[in-house]
C-alpha positions in Angstrom: 0.0 0.0 0.0 1.4 3.4 -0.9 2.2 6.0 1.9 -0.5 8.4 0.8 -3.3 5.8 0.9 -2.0 4.6 4.3 -2.0 8.1 5.8 -5.5 8.7 4.4 -6.8 5.5 6.0 -5.1 6.1 9.3 -6.6 9.6 9.4 -10.0 8.0 8.9 -9.4 5.8 12.0 -8.1 2.6 10.3 -5.0 0.9 11.5 -2.8 -1.9 10.2 -2.7 -5.0 12.4 -1.4 -8.5 12.1 -3.6 -11.5 11.7 -2.7 -12.5 15.2 -3.9 -9.1 16.6 -7.1 -9.2 14.4 -8.1 -12.6 15.6 -6.9 -12.2 19.2 -4.6 -15.3 19.0 -2.0 -16.1 21.6 1.6 -16.8 20.6 0.9 -20.5 21.4 -2.1 -20.6 19.0 -0.1 -19.0 16.3 2.7 -21.6 16.8 0.1 -24.4 16.7 -1.3 -23.1 13.4 2.2 -22.6 12.0 3.1 -26.2 13.0 0.0 -27.6 11.3 0.7 -25.6 8.1 4.4 -26.8 8.2 3.3 -30.4 8.5 0.8 -30.1 5.7 3.5 -28.6 3.4 5.8 -31.4 4.4 3.3 -34.0 3.4 2.6 -32.4 0.1 6.3 -31.8 -0.7 7.2 -35.4 0.2 4.3 -36.8 -1.9 5.4 -34.7 -4.9 9.1 -35.7 -4.4 8.1 -39.3 -4.4 6.1 -38.7 -7.6 2.8 -39.9 -6.0 -0.7 -38.8 -6.6 -3.1 -38.0 -3.7 -4.9 -41.2 -4.6 -1.7 -43.3 -4.3 -1.0 -41.7 -0.9 -4.6 -42.4 0.2 -4.1 -46.1 -0.6 -0.8 -46.2 1.4 -2.5 -44.7 4.5 -5.8 -46.5 4.1 -7.9 -43.4 3.5 -9.4 -41.4 0.6 -8.0 -38.9 -1.8 -10.3 -36.3 -0.3 -8.7 -36.9 3.1 -5.2 -36.6 1.7 -6.3 -33.2 0.2 -7.5 -32.2 3.6 -4.2 -33.2 5.1 -2.3 -31.2 2.5 -4.5 -28.1 3.2 -4.1 -28.4 7.0 -7.8 -28.8 7.4 -8.8 -28.4 11.1 -10.4 -31.9 11.1 -7.0 -33.5 10.5 -5.4 -34.7 13.7 -1.7 -34.4 14.5 -1.7 -38.2 14.7 -2.8 -38.3 11.0 -0.1 -35.8 10.0 2.6 -37.9 11.7 1.4 -41.3 10.6 1.1 -40.1 7.0 4.6 -38.7 7.0 6.0 -41.9 8.5 4.1 -44.0 5.9 5.7 -41.8 3.2 9.2 -42.6 4.6 9.9 -39.6 6.8 11.9 -40.3 9.9 11.1 -39.0 13.4 14.1 -36.7 13.1 12.9 -35.2 9.9 9.4 -34.6 11.4 11.1 -33.1 14.5 13.0 -30.7 12.3 9.8 -29.5 10.6 8.2 -28.9 14.0 11.4 -27.3 15.3 11.3 -24.6 12.7 8.1 -23.2 14.1 8.7 -20.3 16.4 6.4 -19.5 19.4 7.5 -15.9 19.4 8.8 -16.0 22.9 11.5 -17.7 25.0 10.7 -21.1 26.5 
C-alpha cells in the first residue's frame, strides 16, 4: 500500500494490524497453526518428491483422496496423529518430522 493511501486510511481511523492481533490469537495458538501448516506442506512436498498422486498416498494410508487433500491443506479436522502417521508412511523419519516442527517459532523464549 502506498504511503498516501495509508495516511488517508489512518486519518479515517483505520490501522494496520497482524492476523494475530485481528483474531486475538495467543503466541501459542499462532505456533500451533504454523506447526499444522508446516506439517501439511511437508506431506505435500514429500508426496510430490516421491512422484505420488493423492490417490496413491490415500491407498498407502488406508484413506481417501479427499482426506489426503485435507491433510495437505491443513484442514482443522486433521489430527496431529494423522499428519505424523502419513509422513511416517511416506518414509519420513522421526528426526525429519522433528526438524519440521522445530522450525516453528512460538514468538517467545521457552
